[in-house]
VEXSEMAR-746521 format. One line per 5 residues: number of its first residue (from 1); for each residue x, y, z of N, C-alpha, C. Coordinates in nm, 3 decimals. Example, Ala and Ser with C-alpha at 12.3 -4.5 7.8 and 13.67 -1.06 7.14 Angstrom:
<nodes>
1	1.319:-0.569:0.780:1.230:-0.450:0.780:1.320:-0.330:0.780  1.285:-0.225:0.708:1.367:-0.106:0.714:1.290:0.003:0.787
</nodes>
This chain:
<nodes>
1	-1.755:1.766:-1.320:-1.680:1.641:-1.383:-1.602:1.565:-1.299  -1.591:1.415:-1.344:-1.549:1.310:-1.251:-1.389:1.335:-1.292  -1.289:1.345:-1.201:-1.148:1.301:-1.235:-1.142:1.162:-1.259  -1.180:1.099:-1.193:-1.178:0.939:-1.228:-1.289:0.875:-1.244  -1.338:0.822:-1.361:-1.451:0.745:-1.383:-1.441:0.590:-1.452
6	-1.462:0.512:-1.338:-1.419:0.370:-1.359:-1.556:0.291:-1.370  -1.559:0.198:-1.474:-1.698:0.143:-1.517:-1.678:0.001:-1.546  -1.721:-0.084:-1.454:-1.724:-0.254:-1.509:-1.597:-0.274:-1.507  -1.478:-0.224:-1.442:-1.325:-0.276:-1.492:-1.310:-0.426:-1.431  -1.251:-0.489:-1.540:-1.206:-0.643:-1.511:-1.048:-0.620:-1.539
11	-0.991:-0.714:-1.474:-0.844:-0.758:-1.510:-0.829:-0.892:-1.496  -0.773:-0.990:-1.560:-0.756:-1.111:-1.584:-0.627:-1.134:-1.605  -0.568:-1.216:-1.518:-0.432:-1.258:-1.563:-0.425:-1.415:-1.596  -0.360:-1.433:-1.710:-0.345:-1.568:-1.760:-0.187:-1.602:-1.743  -0.231:-1.727:-1.678:-0.083:-1.771:-1.648:-0.047:-1.912:-1.715
16	0.057:-1.973:-1.696:0.106:-2.066:-1.783:-0.007:-2.203:-1.773  -0.015:-2.248:-1.863:-0.113:-2.369:-1.879:-0.242:-2.320:-1.882  -0.263:-2.180:-1.934:-0.406:-2.140:-1.961:-0.461:-2.096:-1.815  -0.414:-2.117:-1.708:-0.503:-2.071:-1.575:-0.522:-1.949:-1.555  -0.647:-1.900:-1.522:-0.666:-1.769:-1.521:-0.674:-1.709:-1.375
21	-0.664:-1.601:-1.349:-0.650:-1.552:-1.220:-0.722:-1.401:-1.222  -0.845:-1.369:-1.180:-0.888:-1.250:-1.179:-0.871:-1.132:-1.071  -0.796:-1.038:-1.110:-0.760:-0.937:-0.985:-0.851:-0.844:-0.978  -0.934:-0.802:-1.068:-1.022:-0.692:-1.042:-1.150:-0.769:-1.139  -1.296:-0.729:-1.034:-1.405:-0.784:-1.079:-1.526:-0.703:-1.085
26	-1.508:-0.637:-1.185:-1.636:-0.541:-1.221:-1.633:-0.412:-1.113  -1.521:-0.361:-1.103:-1.500:-0.247:-1.026:-1.579:-0.117:-1.110  -1.696:-0.034:-1.029:-1.774:0.074:-1.046:-1.695:0.190:-0.958  -1.641:0.299:-0.991:-1.609:0.397:-0.876:-1.593:0.543:-0.960  -1.632:0.640:-0.917:-1.641:0.801:-0.938:-1.557:0.852:-0.830
31	-1.446:0.941:-0.879:-1.379:1.015:-0.779:-1.378:1.165:-0.842  -1.463:1.273:-0.758:-1.474:1.387:-0.831:-1.361:1.479:-0.804  -1.357:1.588:-0.890:-1.228:1.651:-0.899:-1.209:1.743:-0.764  -1.070:1.729:-0.698:-1.025:1.780:-0.579:-1.059:1.704:-0.472  -1.114:1.575:-0.489:-1.126:1.497:-0.398:-1.018:1.405:-0.340
36	-1.002:1.363:-0.217:-0.905:1.290:-0.198:-0.957:1.143:-0.147  -0.946:1.036:-0.233:-1.021:0.932:-0.206:-0.913:0.802:-0.158  -0.963:0.740:-0.044:-0.850:0.652:-0.015:-0.924:0.519:-0.043  -0.833:0.432:-0.100:-0.877:0.291:-0.130:-0.794:0.175:-0.051  -0.879:0.129:0.040:-0.845:0.053:0.148:-0.875:-0.098:0.130
41	-0.738:-0.176:0.150:-0.772:-0.320:0.172:-0.651:-0.373:0.159  -0.650:-0.535:0.218:-0.537:-0.606:0.245:-0.430:-0.633:0.128  -0.322:-0.686:0.139:-0.240:-0.712:0.043:-0.313:-0.821:-0.060  -0.297:-0.814:-0.177:-0.345:-0.899:-0.276:-0.507:-0.864:-0.319  -0.573:-0.748:-0.263:-0.717:-0.696:-0.295:-0.734:-0.676:-0.430
46	-0.616:-0.619:-0.490:-0.604:-0.538:-0.647:-0.605:-0.397:-0.642  -0.559:-0.347:-0.529:-0.533:-0.206:-0.535:-0.417:-0.157:-0.618  -0.307:-0.227:-0.626:-0.196:-0.214:-0.715:-0.233:-0.211:-0.857  -0.317:-0.323:-0.893:-0.342:-0.346:-1.024:-0.441:-0.249:-1.071  -0.530:-0.191:-0.999:-0.612:-0.081:-1.026:-0.536:0.047:-1.048
51	-0.451:0.077:-0.970:-0.368:0.172:-0.985:-0.265:0.175:-1.139  -0.214:0.052:-1.178:-0.156:0.054:-1.273:-0.241:0.040:-1.415  -0.353:0.012:-1.394:-0.455:0.034:-1.525:-0.512:0.189:-1.535  -0.529:0.272:-1.426:-0.545:0.399:-1.451:-0.421:0.468:-1.485  -0.307:0.424:-1.458:-0.183:0.498:-1.513:-0.122:0.442:-1.627
56	-0.192:0.347:-1.719:-0.182:0.300:-1.813:-0.085:0.188:-1.851  -0.041:0.157:-1.709:0.084:0.067:-1.712:0.029:-0.106:-1.788  -0.075:-0.102:-1.723:-0.172:-0.235:-1.769:-0.275:-0.183:-1.832  -0.339:-0.294:-1.934:-0.446:-0.273:-2.016:-0.545:-0.346:-1.941  -0.669:-0.309:-1.917:-0.795:-0.364:-1.862:-0.843:-0.494:-1.949
61	-0.885:-0.575:-1.901:-0.956:-0.712:-1.957:-1.076:-0.655:-2.031  -1.165:-0.563:-1.960:-1.273:-0.530:-1.984:-1.335:-0.415:-1.909  -1.421:-0.344:-1.975:-1.463:-0.233:-1.879:-1.385:-0.082:-1.943  -1.394:0.031:-1.876:-1.358:0.152:-1.906:-1.309:0.234:-1.787  -1.193:0.297:-1.796:-1.134:0.399:-1.708:-1.106:0.524:-1.788
66	-1.168:0.647:-1.733:-1.128:0.770:-1.780:-1.081:0.868:-1.668  -0.968:0.936:-1.708:-0.902:1.040:-1.618:-0.898:1.202:-1.695  -0.995:1.232:-1.611:-1.030:1.374:-1.670:-1.110:1.375:-1.783  -1.157:1.262:-1.821:-1.251:1.248:-1.946:-1.162:1.178:-2.054  -1.031:1.140:-2.038:-0.985:1.068:-2.147:-0.961:0.923:-2.116
71	-0.988:0.842:-2.213:-0.990:0.697:-2.219:-0.834:0.646:-2.197  -0.802:0.556:-2.074:-0.697:0.496:-2.075:-0.623:0.420:-2.193  -0.714:0.365:-2.243:-0.706:0.286:-2.389:-0.679:0.338:-2.508  -0.767:0.426:-2.553:-0.759:0.508:-2.653:-0.694:0.642:-2.672  -0.685:0.713:-2.530:-0.622:0.811:-2.527:-0.513:0.841:-2.431
76	-0.434:0.706:-2.419:-0.318:0.715:-2.326:-0.242:0.831:-2.299  -0.217:0.869:-2.432:-0.104:1.012:-2.420:-0.175:1.112:-2.324  -0.288:1.154:-2.349:-0.342:1.254:-2.276:-0.367:1.224:-2.128  -0.391:1.086:-2.090:-0.392:1.038:-1.962:-0.265:1.059:-1.893  -0.139:1.043:-1.969:-0.010:1.044:-1.892:0.009:1.176:-1.873
81	-0.036:1.289:-1.949:0.007:1.418:-1.937:-0.075:1.490:-1.810  -0.200:1.424:-1.771:-0.265:1.467:-1.667:-0.258:1.405:-1.519  -0.168:1.310:-1.542:-0.163:1.206:-1.433:-0.012:1.200:-1.376  -0.005:1.198:-1.228:0.112:1.205:-1.139:0.097:1.017:-1.070  0.204:0.979:-1.055:0.199:0.856:-0.991:0.301:0.819:-0.887
86	0.271:0.774:-0.755:0.395:0.749:-0.668:0.391:0.630:-0.604  0.461:0.513:-0.656:0.464:0.415:-0.606:0.530:0.389:-0.453  0.489:0.318:-0.341:0.562:0.293:-0.223:0.685:0.230:-0.229  0.752:0.234:-0.124:0.900:0.184:-0.113:0.981:0.293:-0.154  1.122:0.251:-0.155:1.245:0.321:-0.168:1.318:0.296:-0.319
91	1.264:0.229:-0.401:1.311:0.208:-0.502:1.267:0.307:-0.611  1.357:0.297:-0.724:1.309:0.371:-0.859:1.416:0.512:-0.863  1.487:0.568:-0.767:1.562:0.674:-0.763:1.704:0.624:-0.798  1.795:0.700:-0.846:1.934:0.663:-0.883:2.019:0.725:-0.773  2.053:0.639:-0.682:2.142:0.659:-0.580:2.254:0.733:-0.569
96	2.311:0.715:-0.705:2.446:0.790:-0.728:2.420:0.931:-0.763  2.323:0.960:-0.792:2.291:1.100:-0.819:2.213:1.173:-0.723  2.264:1.317:-0.712:2.197:1.392:-0.624:2.048:1.420:-0.652  1.989:1.459:-0.553:1.816:1.490:-0.576:1.803:1.557:-0.665  1.891:1.669:-0.687:1.864:1.769:-0.814:1.884:1.698:-0.924
101	1.976:1.635:-0.950:2.012:1.558:-1.066:1.895:1.447:-1.098  1.858:1.407:-0.991:1.736:1.289:-1.005:1.628:1.381:-1.069  1.586:1.486:-1.021:1.483:1.568:-1.064:1.486:1.593:-1.194  1.614:1.639:-1.223:1.639:1.708:-1.351:1.622:1.613:-1.467  1.667:1.488:-1.440:1.672:1.383:-1.529:1.524:1.357:-1.555
106	1.435:1.339:-1.461:1.280:1.312:-1.487:1.238:1.403:-1.547  1.243:1.536:-1.506:1.172:1.654:-1.574:1.222:1.654:-1.723  1.351:1.627:-1.774:1.372:1.623:-1.882:1.289:1.482:-1.977  1.293:1.404:-1.908:1.225:1.288:-1.961:1.072:1.328:-1.978  1.023:1.432:-1.917:0.871:1.479:-1.932:0.875:1.609:-2.028
111	0.993:1.630:-2.084:0.988:1.719:-2.191:1.019:1.856:-2.154  1.062:1.876:-2.013:1.115:2.030:-1.978:1.275:2.038:-2.005  1.300:2.164:-2.058:1.444:2.166:-2.083:1.493:2.306:-2.046  1.612:2.368:-2.030:1.668:2.493:-2.000:1.623:2.533:-1.886  1.573:2.676:-1.867:1.570:2.749:-1.767:1.422:2.685:-1.688
116	1.338:2.651:-1.780:1.198:2.590:-1.722:1.215:2.466:-1.661  1.319:2.377:-1.695:1.338:2.274:-1.611:1.388:2.321:-1.470  1.508:2.390:-1.461:1.569:2.440:-1.340:1.467:2.485:-1.263  1.376:2.598:-1.316:1.285:2.617:-1.226:1.185:2.551:-1.162  1.153:2.445:-1.246:1.044:2.349:-1.175:1.123:2.288:-1.078
121	1.247:2.229:-1.110:1.320:2.144:-1.012:1.331:2.210:-0.885  1.387:2.346:-0.876:1.405:2.422:-0.784:1.251:2.445:-0.675  1.145:2.440:-0.763:1.006:2.465:-0.702:0.966:2.334:-0.612  0.961:2.228:-0.694:0.951:2.099:-0.644:1.054:2.047:-0.509  1.191:2.067:-0.502:1.260:2.054:-0.398:1.195:2.126:-0.265
126	1.176:2.266:-0.290:1.142:2.327:-0.198:1.002:2.299:-0.162  0.928:2.249:-0.252:0.770:2.193:-0.214:0.786:2.091:-0.122  0.872:1.974:-0.163:0.871:1.854:-0.066:0.974:1.862:0.052  1.030:1.961:0.060:1.119:1.994:0.192:1.266:1.936:0.147  1.318:1.953:0.029:1.461:1.865:0.040:1.538:1.974:-0.030
131	1.492:2.106:-0.039:1.590:2.237:-0.082:1.743:2.212:-0.034  1.723:2.193:0.104:1.857:2.200:0.176:1.915:2.085:0.163  1.895:1.975:0.090:1.975:1.845:0.082:1.960:1.796:-0.073  1.965:1.911:-0.170:1.945:1.893:-0.286:2.080:1.839:-0.363  2.215:1.895:-0.310:2.326:1.841:-0.364:2.369:1.694:-0.320
136	2.298:1.652:-0.231:2.345:1.511:-0.170:2.282:1.396:-0.270  2.373:1.291:-0.247:2.342:1.169:-0.341:2.222:1.105:-0.258  2.128:1.064:-0.354:2.009:1.005:-0.298:2.036:0.860:-0.217  2.166:0.809:-0.240:2.208:0.686:-0.170:2.205:0.706:0.002  2.252:0.830:0.010:2.266:0.848:0.145:2.124:0.893:0.243
141	1.991:0.902:0.157:1.882:0.946:0.210:1.807:0.836:0.292  1.730:0.898:0.379:1.637:0.779:0.428:1.527:0.753:0.355  1.458:0.628:0.412:1.345:0.618:0.332:1.246:0.722:0.293  1.212:0.771:0.414:1.100:0.892:0.408:1.167:1.012:0.303  1.307:1.055:0.294:1.342:1.116:0.236:1.336:1.085:0.080
146	1.364:0.968:0.045:1.343:0.928:-0.081:1.188:0.913:-0.120  1.087:0.896:-0.044:0.969:0.895:-0.078:0.903:1.030:-0.131  1.005:1.144:-0.039:0.958:1.269:-0.090:1.015:1.313:-0.236  1.118:1.247:-0.257:1.163:1.246:-0.381:1.066:1.206:-0.503  1.024:1.092:-0.484:0.928:1.033:-0.539:0.811:1.121:-0.575
151	0.766:1.164:-0.462:0.633:1.250:-0.452:0.675:1.388:-0.570  0.798:1.413:-0.543:0.852:1.526:-0.620:0.821:1.486:-0.785  0.859:1.377:-0.808:0.861:1.317:-0.951:0.728:1.304:-0.982  0.627:1.256:-0.923:0.492:1.260:-0.932:0.427:1.399:-0.983  0.492:1.484:-0.925:0.445:1.622:-0.944:0.512:1.717:-1.065
156	0.621:1.661:-1.134:0.696:1.701:-1.220:0.595:1.802:-1.319  0.488:1.737:-1.348:0.401:1.808:-1.476:0.268:1.860:-1.399  0.274:1.883:-1.269:0.195:1.946:-1.193:0.025:1.883:-1.246  0.010:1.754:-1.218:-0.061:1.664:-1.231:-0.220:1.711:-1.200  -0.320:1.696:-1.256:-0.459:1.722:-1.228:-0.493:1.593:-1.134
161	-0.435:1.507:-1.143:-0.486:1.354:-1.088:-0.356:1.298:-1.017  -0.342:1.276:-0.902:-0.226:1.212:-0.852:-0.261:1.073:-0.778  -0.180:0.962:-0.811:-0.208:0.852:-0.756:-0.108:0.796:-0.647  -0.125:0.792:-0.551:-0.030:0.723:-0.431:-0.063:0.602:-0.386  0.030:0.502:-0.423:0.010:0.359:-0.395:0.087:0.334:-0.267
166	0.023:0.306:-0.164:0.090:0.272:-0.057:0.205:0.343:-0.029  0.206:0.494:0.002:0.299:0.580:-0.003:0.380:0.605:0.107  0.341:0.540:0.233:0.412:0.539:0.378:0.456:0.409:0.413  0.450:0.296:0.304:0.482:0.173:0.342:0.630:0.173:0.377  0.667:0.118:0.489:0.825:0.115:0.543:0.867:0.223:0.610
171	0.800:0.362:0.599:0.848:0.456:0.676:0.824:0.456:0.825  0.932:0.530:0.890:0.902:0.519:1.057:0.808:0.626:1.073  0.748:0.638:1.175:0.627:0.719:1.224:0.639:0.867:1.170  0.771:0.925:1.200:0.798:1.028:1.166:0.798:1.100:1.025  0.851:1.030:0.965:0.879:1.037:0.829:0.766:1.010:0.779
176	0.644:0.918:0.814:0.500:0.904:0.729:0.431:1.025:0.779  0.435:1.073:0.923:0.382:1.186:0.964:0.403:1.314:0.858  0.538:1.336:0.838:0.589:1.419:0.720:0.532:1.435:0.589  0.513:1.306:0.556:0.472:1.261:0.418:0.325:1.313:0.407  0.253:1.274:0.523:0.095:1.281:0.524:0.083:1.419:0.510
181	0.155:1.514:0.592:0.149:1.683:0.596:0.141:1.726:0.447  0.252:1.669:0.376:0.277:1.700:0.246:0.162:1.681:0.140  0.080:1.554:0.180:-0.041:1.516:0.095:-0.166:1.605:0.144  -0.154:1.649:0.265:-0.262:1.749:0.284:-0.236:1.878:0.236  -0.117:1.920:0.206:-0.100:2.065:0.134:-0.163:2.043:0.003
186	-0.117:1.906:-0.060:-0.190:1.901:-0.211:-0.326:1.885:-0.182  -0.380:1.836:-0.089:-0.536:1.851:-0.081:-0.578:1.995:-0.085  -0.501:2.071:-0.013:-0.567:2.198:0.004:-0.559:2.271:-0.122  -0.468:2.236:-0.199:-0.416:2.307:-0.351:-0.556:2.251:-0.456  -0.606:2.159:-0.418:-0.727:2.117:-0.518:-0.681:2.012:-0.605
191	-0.564:1.941:-0.576:-0.547:1.816:-0.653:-0.643:1.698:-0.607  -0.668:1.629:-0.709:-0.735:1.508:-0.698:-0.650:1.386:-0.675  -0.688:1.313:-0.563:-0.566:1.219:-0.508:-0.677:1.074:-0.489  -0.602:0.978:-0.526:-0.632:0.843:-0.505:-0.494:0.801:-0.440  -0.541:0.748:-0.312:-0.444:0.687:-0.220:-0.509:0.544:-0.162
196	-0.395:0.458:-0.210:-0.419:0.312:-0.149:-0.348:0.286:-0.046  -0.397:0.231:0.057:-0.343:0.197:0.190:-0.404:0.053:0.227  -0.358:0.016:0.336:-0.409:-0.078:0.439:-0.421:-0.017:0.569  -0.383:0.093:0.573:-0.369:0.165:0.711:-0.519:0.256:0.743  -0.589:0.216:0.817:-0.729:0.287:0.836:-0.702:0.413:0.881
201	-0.600:0.438:0.986:-0.571:0.564:1.063:-0.536:0.678:0.925  -0.438:0.630:0.846:-0.406:0.717:0.739:-0.516:0.738:0.635  -0.588:0.642:0.621:-0.700:0.683:0.517:-0.791:0.777:0.574  -0.840:0.756:0.714:-0.929:0.841:0.773:-0.869:0.991:0.796  -0.751:0.980:0.809:-0.683:1.132:0.842:-0.685:1.199:0.703
206	-0.655:1.155:0.604:-0.659:1.241:0.477:-0.772:1.218:0.369  -0.861:1.144:0.397:-0.941:1.110:0.255:-1.059:1.174:0.280  -1.152:1.216:0.188:-1.276:1.287:0.176:-1.374:1.161:0.186  -1.356:1.036:0.132:-1.413:0.904:0.093:-1.330:0.815:0.106  -1.393:0.683:0.146:-1.284:0.585:0.140:-1.384:0.475:0.080
211	-1.306:0.381:-0.008:-1.350:0.244:-0.058:-1.303:0.122:0.006  -1.370:0.060:0.030:-1.312:-0.093:0.085:-1.304:-0.195:-0.053  -1.180:-0.240:-0.077:-1.168:-0.335:-0.180:-1.135:-0.479:-0.142  -1.180:-0.592:-0.181:-1.149:-0.707:-0.105:-1.150:-0.814:-0.266  -1.052:-0.904:-0.292:-1.057:-0.988:-0.371:-1.109:-0.920:-0.515
216	-1.059:-0.823:-0.551:-1.104:-0.762:-0.685:-1.235:-0.697:-0.685  -1.303:-0.702:-0.567:-1.453:-0.618:-0.567:-1.444:-0.496:-0.485  -1.529:-0.406:-0.527:-1.550:-0.312:-0.402:-1.661:-0.328:-0.319  -1.618:-0.323:-0.192:-1.711:-0.361:-0.092:-1.818:-0.260:-0.056  -1.760:-0.146:-0.040:-1.846:-0.035:-0.012:-1.771:0.089:-0.041
221	-1.853:0.204:-0.040:-1.792:0.351:-0.048:-1.859:0.431:0.059  -1.788:0.503:0.126:-1.853:0.572:0.270:-1.743:0.672:0.290  -1.796:0.735:0.384:-1.696:0.864:0.448:-1.589:0.784:0.559  -1.483:0.833:0.567:-1.386:0.768:0.651:-1.478:0.757:0.807  -1.549:0.846:0.869:-1.609:0.824:0.992:-1.712:0.698:0.979
226	-1.772:0.676:0.877:-1.861:0.560:0.851:-1.772:0.438:0.868  -1.679:0.415:0.774:-1.599:0.293:0.787:-1.522:0.288:0.913  -1.486:0.377:0.967:-1.410:0.379:1.108:-1.518:0.318:1.212  -1.642:0.348:1.196:-1.739:0.306:1.279:-1.753:0.133:1.239  -1.792:0.105:1.144:-1.770:-0.025:1.116:-1.677:-0.107:1.161
231	-1.537:-0.057:1.122:-1.447:-0.138:1.173:-1.424:-0.141:1.321  -1.414:-0.038:1.384:-1.444:-0.029:1.529:-1.525:-0.114:1.598  -1.636:-0.134:1.530:-1.757:-0.225:1.616:-1.718:-0.371:1.641  -1.595:-0.392:1.543:-1.568:-0.560:1.578:-1.481:-0.545:1.673  -1.460:-0.649:1.778:-1.360:-0.686:1.880:-1.344:-0.821:1.876
236	-1.261:-0.870:1.956:-1.195:-1.013:1.961:-1.177:-1.048:2.115  -1.198:-1.138:2.142:-1.175:-1.195:2.288:-1.079:-1.339:2.278  -0.984:-1.357:2.331:-0.877:-1.434:2.331:-0.893:-1.516:2.439  -0.899:-1.672:2.467:-0.899:-1.745:2.611:-0.845:-1.848:2.608  -0.784:-1.901:2.686:-0.700:-2.009:2.701:-0.807:-2.120:2.762
241	-0.767:-2.246:2.707:-0.840:-2.379:2.770:-0.990:-2.356:2.800  -1.069:-2.321:2.668:-1.193:-2.307:2.684:-1.255:-2.458:2.639  -1.333:-2.508:2.733:-1.398:-2.651:2.711:-1.480:-2.652:2.594  -1.519:-2.747:2.546:-1.590:-2.761:2.404:-1.749:-2.717:2.439  -1.809:-2.737:2.550:-1.947:-2.721:2.588:-1.948:-2.553:2.593
246	-1.852:-2.499:2.673:-1.845:-2.340:2.657:-1.837:-2.285:2.516  -1.749:-2.330:2.461:-1.732:-2.282:2.300:-1.867:-2.309:2.241  -1.931:-2.394:2.259:-2.051:-2.397:2.176:-2.161:-2.297:2.233  -2.166:-2.264:2.345:-2.259:-2.172:2.432:-2.234:-2.058:2.371  -2.085:-2.001:2.377:-2.053:-1.887:2.339:-2.073:-1.846:2.171
251	-2.101:-1.958:2.089:-2.104:-1.962:1.941:-2.261:-1.898:1.909  -2.328:-1.915:2.019:-2.471:-1.926:2.026:-2.523:-1.808:2.052  -2.439:-1.679:2.135:-2.457:-1.574:2.177:-2.481:-1.488:2.084  -2.613:-1.386:2.097:-2.623:-1.292:1.975:-2.471:-1.190:2.005  -2.465:-1.153:1.862:-2.355:-1.046:1.827:-2.218:-1.146:1.830
256	-2.230:-1.255:1.836:-2.100:-1.358:1.829:-2.091:-1.377:1.660  -1.968:-1.335:1.623:-1.950:-1.355:1.473:-1.886:-1.514:1.444  -1.813:-1.546:1.502:-1.718:-1.648:1.503:-1.656:-1.685:1.628  -1.632:-1.837:1.637:-1.542:-1.895:1.759:-1.462:-2.002:1.675  -1.346:-1.960:1.698:-1.231:-2.050:1.643:-1.091:-2.067:1.725
261	-1.040:-2.188:1.699:-0.918:-2.204:1.756:-0.787:-2.135:1.675  -0.720:-2.055:1.737:-0.611:-1.985:1.673:-0.465:-2.041:1.756  -0.493:-2.151:1.818:-0.360:-2.187:1.869:-0.382:-2.345:1.939  -0.299:-2.410:1.995:-0.323:-2.536:2.074:-0.443:-2.507:2.195  -0.425:-2.406:2.255:-0.503:-2.416:2.348:-0.573:-2.267:2.346
266	-0.567:-2.211:2.271:-0.631:-2.054:2.255:-0.761:-2.058:2.171  -0.872:-2.002:2.229:-1.001:-1.985:2.148:-1.033:-1.825:2.135  -1.031:-1.792:2.005:-1.070:-1.659:1.979:-1.226:-1.654:1.952  -1.285:-1.549:2.010:-1.421:-1.525:1.978:-1.432:-1.395:1.933  -1.491:-1.358:1.794:-1.493:-1.235:1.738:-1.663:-1.188:1.755
271	-1.663:-1.052:1.779:-1.790:-1.014:1.798:-1.809:-0.901:1.719  -1.933:-0.844:1.695:-1.987:-0.707:1.598:-2.048:-0.613:1.688  -2.043:-0.635:1.834:-2.127:-0.533:1.914:-2.037:-0.555:2.048  -2.044:-0.407:2.101:-1.962:-0.411:2.235:-2.057:-0.480:2.346  -2.179:-0.469:2.329:-2.257:-0.562:2.424:-2.242:-0.729:2.432
276	-2.195:-0.761:2.317:-2.175:-0.888:2.302:-2.032:-0.921:2.348  -1.936:-0.848:2.344:-1.810:-0.870:2.394:-1.824:-0.857:2.562  -1.886:-0.778:2.615:-1.911:-0.792:2.744:-1.971:-0.895:2.772  -2.068:-0.964:2.713:-2.153:-1.082:2.775:-2.034:-1.210:2.746  -1.977:-1.203:2.636:-1.873:-1.340:2.638:-1.765:-1.286:2.755
281	-1.733:-1.183:2.778:-1.619:-1.183:2.882:-1.709:-1.225:3.015  -1.817:-1.192:3.046:-1.886:-1.225:3.177:-1.909:-1.373:3.163  -1.917:-1.438:3.039:-1.980:-1.609:3.033:-1.819:-1.664:3.076  -1.699:-1.606:3.017:-1.587:-1.657:3.049:-1.533:-1.663:3.179  -1.563:-1.538:3.246:-1.508:-1.520:3.392:-1.605:-1.631:3.475
286	-1.759:-1.619:3.451:-1.827:-1.685:3.553:-1.784:-1.866:3.521  -1.718:-1.888:3.413:-1.672:-2.025:3.397:-1.554:-2.049:3.446  -1.478:-1.942:3.513:-1.369:-1.972:3.560:-1.248:-1.994:3.487  -1.253:-1.929:3.386:-1.150:-1.904:3.264:-1.071:-1.766:3.308  -0.941:-1.794:3.357:-0.863:-1.683:3.365:-0.757:-1.609:3.275
291	-0.748:-1.693:3.190:-0.641:-1.637:3.076:-0.712:-1.590:2.969  -0.779:-1.447:2.985:-0.857:-1.386:2.890:-0.784:-1.248:2.840  -0.779:-1.212:2.708:-0.772:-1.088:2.663:-0.863:-1.021:2.578  -0.854:-0.911:2.582:-0.963:-0.840:2.489:-0.878:-0.744:2.363  -0.891:-0.766:2.245:-0.855:-0.669:2.156:-0.940:-0.625:2.024
296	-0.892:-0.553:1.941:-0.922:-0.517:1.820:-0.888:-0.602:1.703  -0.968:-0.659:1.608:-0.906:-0.724:1.503:-0.839:-0.615:1.403  -0.744:-0.693:1.324:-0.665:-0.603:1.231:-0.786:-0.583:1.102  -0.761:-0.472:1.004:-0.835:-0.471:0.904:-0.869:-0.569:0.810  -0.789:-0.663:0.772:-0.803:-0.779:0.697:-0.924:-0.861:0.774
301	-0.904:-0.892:0.908:-0.998:-0.962:0.949:-1.147:-0.906:0.946  -1.151:-0.771:0.971:-1.281:-0.715:0.951:-1.350:-0.715:0.824  -1.253:-0.703:0.705:-1.284:-0.733:0.585:-1.359:-0.869:0.548  -1.291:-0.946:0.619:-1.381:-1.096:0.599:-1.513:-1.094:0.637  -1.525:-1.020:0.760:-1.693:-1.036:0.798:-1.768:-0.922:0.701
306	-1.691:-0.805:0.663:-1.792:-0.688:0.598:-1.820:-0.750:0.448  -1.764:-0.857:0.388:-1.799:-0.912:0.272:-1.890:-1.015:0.284  -1.953:-1.065:0.405:-2.024:-1.154:0.436:-1.983:-1.302:0.474  -1.850:-1.308:0.493:-1.829:-1.429:0.551:-1.841:-1.466:0.696  -1.969:-1.428:0.741:-1.966:-1.467:0.908:-2.019:-1.587:0.920
311	-1.917:-1.632:1.004:-1.922:-1.782:1.044:-1.958:-1.824:1.184  -2.091:-1.877:1.205:-2.121:-1.890:1.334:-2.107:-2.037:1.415  -2.038:-2.090:1.324:-2.016:-2.260:1.342:-1.892:-2.255:1.441  -1.843:-2.324:1.501:-1.743:-2.341:1.605:-1.637:-2.430:1.504  -1.519:-2.352:1.478:-1.427:-2.463:1.415:-1.358:-2.493:1.505
316	-1.306:-2.654:1.447:-1.246:-2.721:1.511:-1.083:-2.683:1.560
</nodes>
C-alpha cells in the first residue's frame, strides 16, 4: 500500500485582477510505506505548496492526494491523525515557555491529557535529545535546538507519514548533521518521510528515492545515485576577455550546453560531459586566455538543463 498517492495534482493561485499563477501542474507521485523520499527543487518550484496540500492546509485545484489511503479533501480528519509535518526555520514555538511546556501544550492540542501526555512529552524530549534542556525557555535555544523541538511536535501523534519541509534551512553544519541523524533514526523505525530540500547532498544521504520538481512539474524520479550522476555530469568554465570568434567556436563544440556572458568581461561555458570540459579548457589555453576557472554549477542551474532548456546559441 502506498503511504502517499498523488494523481494529476494541480494548484492554481488566483491573484487580484483575475490573474492566475499555476504552482503545481499535474503532479503524479507515489511514495511507498517506510520510504524516505527526497523532493528536490529550487525556491519557487512548488515544494512547499505540495506539502501544504498533503497536510490539508491548502485545497488542490484539481487532482487527488491520498495519505495512507485517506483523501486529503473528503477525509481530512483521518489524514491529520496519520500525518506529522515539520516546516523549516525557527518560528512557531513559544519562546517564553520551556521546551517541556511547549510540547505539553501541543500534545494537549492533539487530545493527549494527564499521565499519557506527560509520558509522551518525556519520550519525545528524550528522542530528539532535549531531555537535559527541557526546563529551559525556548527563546534561549539555538536554531538547531528549536528545529529539534519542531520535530518532536511533528511526532506527537506517532504519525505514519512525516513531512519535512526544508528541515535544515538556516542551521549551522553541526546542527544540520545532528538533525539528519535524527531523521536517519526515524527511517530505521519505518516512518514514511517526504523531505523537501534544495540540498543534493542532504537528499542523497537520507533518501531512498529522489524526485526533481521544476516550476510545478516533476522532472524525474530516480535513486539518489542516479540523480547525483546527472547533476555531477555538468560543469562550467569561466574565462575572462574571450573574443567573439572564440566564443562562437566554443558554442559549436560537442558537449557544450551554453556559452553566455555573466559579467562585463566574463564568459561562462557550460558542459554536460567531462571530455567537453577538457576540450574547452584546451581551446582557451591555446588561444592565450589565462584568466580561466572551472567549477560545478549549482542545482538550480542544472535543473534548467534537465528540463530541456539547452541553449547552444551564444548570448550577447
